[in-house]
C-alpha positions as a Markdown table, in Angstrom:
| # | Residue | x | y | z |
|---|---|---|---|---|
| 1 | Met | 0.0 | 0.0 | 0.0 |
| 2 | Lys | 2.8 | 2.4 | 0.9 |
| 3 | Thr | 4.7 | 1.6 | -2.3 |
| 4 | Thr | 1.6 | 2.3 | -4.4 |
| 5 | Gly | 1.1 | 5.7 | -2.8 |
| 6 | Ile | 4.8 | 6.6 | -3.4 |
| 7 | Thr | 4.6 | 5.4 | -7.0 |
| 8 | Leu | 1.4 | 7.4 | -7.7 |
| 9 | Thr | 2.9 | 10.5 | -6.0 |
| 10 | Ile | 6.0 | 10.3 | -8.2 |
| 11 | Leu | 3.8 | 9.8 | -11.3 |
| 12 | Ser | 1.6 | 12.7 | -10.4 |
| 13 | Ala | 4.7 | 15.0 | -9.9 |
| 14 | Leu | 6.1 | 14.0 | -13.2 |
| 15 | Leu | 2.8 | 14.6 | -15.1 |
| 16 | Phe | 2.4 | 17.9 | -13.3 |
| 17 | Ala | 6.0 | 18.9 | -14.1 |
| 18 | Ile | 5.6 | 18.3 | -17.9 |
| 19 | Ser | 2.2 | 19.8 | -18.2 |
| 20 | Pro | 3.5 | 23.4 | -18.9 |
| 21 | Val | 5.6 | 22.0 | -21.8 |
| 22 | Leu | 2.7 | 20.1 | -23.2 |
| 23 | Val | 0.5 | 23.2 | -22.9 |
| 24 | Ser | 3.0 | 25.3 | -24.8 |
| 25 | Trp | 3.2 | 22.6 | -27.6 |
| 26 | Thr | -0.5 | 22.6 | -28.0 |
| 27 | Tyr | -0.5 | 26.4 | -28.7 |
| 28 | Ala | 1.3 | 25.6 | -32.0 |
| 29 | Trp | -1.7 | 23.4 | -32.9 |
| 30 | Gly | -4.3 | 26.2 | -32.4 |
| 31 | Asn | -5.0 | 25.7 | -28.7 |
| 32 | Asn | -5.5 | 28.7 | -26.4 |
| 33 | Pro | -5.4 | 29.1 | -22.6 |
| 34 | Leu | -9.2 | 29.1 | -22.2 |
| 35 | Thr | -9.6 | 25.8 | -24.1 |
| 36 | Met | -6.7 | 24.3 | -22.2 |
| 37 | Val | -8.3 | 25.1 | -18.8 |
| 38 | Met | -11.7 | 23.8 | -20.0 |
| 39 | Phe | -10.3 | 20.5 | -21.1 |
| 40 | Arg | -8.2 | 20.2 | -18.0 |
| 41 | Asn | -11.3 | 20.6 | -15.8 |
| 42 | Val | -13.7 | 18.6 | -17.9 |
| 43 | Phe | -11.6 | 15.5 | -18.3 |
| 44 | Val | -11.2 | 15.1 | -14.6 |
| 45 | Leu | -15.0 | 15.1 | -13.9 |
| 46 | Pro | -15.6 | 11.5 | -14.9 |
| 47 | Val | -12.7 | 10.3 | -12.8 |
| 48 | Leu | -13.9 | 12.2 | -9.7 |
| 49 | Phe | -17.5 | 10.9 | -10.3 |
| 50 | Val | -16.2 | 7.3 | -10.3 |
| 51 | Phe | -14.3 | 7.9 | -7.1 |
| 52 | Met | -17.3 | 9.4 | -5.4 |
| 53 | Lys | -19.6 | 6.6 | -6.4 |
| 54 | Arg | -17.0 | 4.0 | -5.4 |
| 55 | Asp | -16.7 | 5.6 | -1.9 |
| 56 | His | -20.5 | 6.1 | -1.7 |
| 57 | Leu | -20.2 | 9.9 | -1.3 |
| 58 | Ala | -23.1 | 12.2 | -2.0 |
| 59 | Val | -23.0 | 13.9 | -5.4 |
| 60 | Arg | -25.7 | 16.5 | -4.4 |
| 61 | Leu | -24.8 | 19.6 | -2.5 |
| 62 | Pro | -26.9 | 22.0 | -0.5 |
| 63 | Arg | -27.5 | 25.3 | -2.5 |
| 64 | Pro | -25.4 | 27.6 | -0.3 |
| 65 | Gln | -22.5 | 25.1 | -0.4 |
| 66 | Leu | -22.9 | 24.8 | -4.2 |
| 67 | Phe | -22.5 | 28.5 | -4.6 |
| 68 | Gln | -19.4 | 28.6 | -2.4 |
| 69 | Leu | -17.9 | 25.7 | -4.3 |
| 70 | Leu | -18.6 | 27.4 | -7.6 |
| 71 | Phe | -16.8 | 30.5 | -6.4 |
| 72 | Ile | -13.8 | 28.6 | -5.1 |
| 73 | Ala | -13.6 | 26.5 | -8.3 |
| 74 | Thr | -13.8 | 29.6 | -10.5 |
| 75 | Met | -11.0 | 31.4 | -8.6 |
| 76 | Gly | -8.7 | 28.5 | -7.9 |
| 77 | Ser | -9.3 | 25.9 | -10.6 |
| 78 | Cys | -10.1 | 28.1 | -13.5 |
| 79 | Leu | -8.7 | 31.6 | -13.0 |
| 80 | Thr | -5.2 | 30.6 | -11.7 |
| 81 | Pro | -4.4 | 28.2 | -14.5 |
| 82 | Leu | -5.9 | 30.5 | -17.1 |
| 83 | Leu | -3.5 | 33.3 | -16.0 |
| 84 | Leu | -0.6 | 30.9 | -15.9 |
| 85 | Tyr | -1.3 | 29.5 | -19.3 |
| 86 | Ser | -1.8 | 33.0 | -20.7 |
| 87 | Ser | 1.6 | 34.0 | -19.3 |
| 88 | Tyr | 3.3 | 31.5 | -21.6 |
| 89 | Ala | 2.7 | 33.8 | -24.6 |
| 90 | Tyr | 4.7 | 36.6 | -22.9 |
| 91 | Val | 7.5 | 34.8 | -20.9 |
| 92 | Gly | 9.0 | 31.3 | -21.3 |
| 93 | Val | 7.4 | 28.2 | -19.8 |
| 94 | Gly | 10.1 | 27.8 | -17.2 |
| 95 | Thr | 10.0 | 31.5 | -16.1 |
| 96 | Gly | 6.2 | 31.6 | -16.0 |
| 97 | Thr | 5.9 | 28.4 | -14.0 |
| 98 | Thr | 8.7 | 29.3 | -11.6 |
| 99 | Leu | 7.2 | 32.7 | -10.9 |
| 100 | His | 3.8 | 31.1 | -10.4 |
| 101 | Phe | 5.1 | 28.7 | -7.7 |
| 102 | Phe | 7.4 | 31.2 | -6.0 |
| 103 | Tyr | 4.8 | 34.0 | -5.8 |
| 104 | Pro | 3.3 | 32.7 | -2.5 |
| 105 | Ile | 6.8 | 32.6 | -1.0 |
| 106 | Phe | 7.5 | 36.2 | -2.1 |
| 107 | Val | 4.1 | 37.4 | -0.6 |
| 108 | Ala | 4.9 | 35.6 | 2.7 |
| 109 | Leu | 8.3 | 37.1 | 2.8 |
| 110 | Phe | 7.1 | 40.7 | 2.0 |
| 111 | Cys | 4.3 | 40.3 | 4.6 |
| 112 | Arg | 6.9 | 39.2 | 7.2 |
| 113 | Leu | 9.1 | 42.2 | 6.5 |
C-alpha cells in the first residue's frame, strides 16, 4: 500500500511537471489558454465521479455550499491556470511556472518584512 502511494505520487509529480511544456506545444496546434483550462477541468470530472460513487459519497450539495464551491472553483481551478497558461505567450514556460510557484513565497516574505 505504501509503495503504491509513493509510485502514484511520483507519477503525479512527473505529469504535473511536464504539463506546462505540453500546454505550450498545443498552442502551436491552435489551442488557447481558455480551451486548455476547459479540457483540464472537464476531463477530470468522470474520474472524480467514479471515485465518489466508489466511496459512496453524495453527489448532491446544498444550495449555499454549491455557490461557495462554484466561487472557489472559479477562482482556484479556473482563473489561476488561465492566467498561468496565458503568461506562456509573454514569458518562457520555465520562467512563468517558476514565478507562479514562487509567488506565495514572495508574498509571505514581504508580509513578514
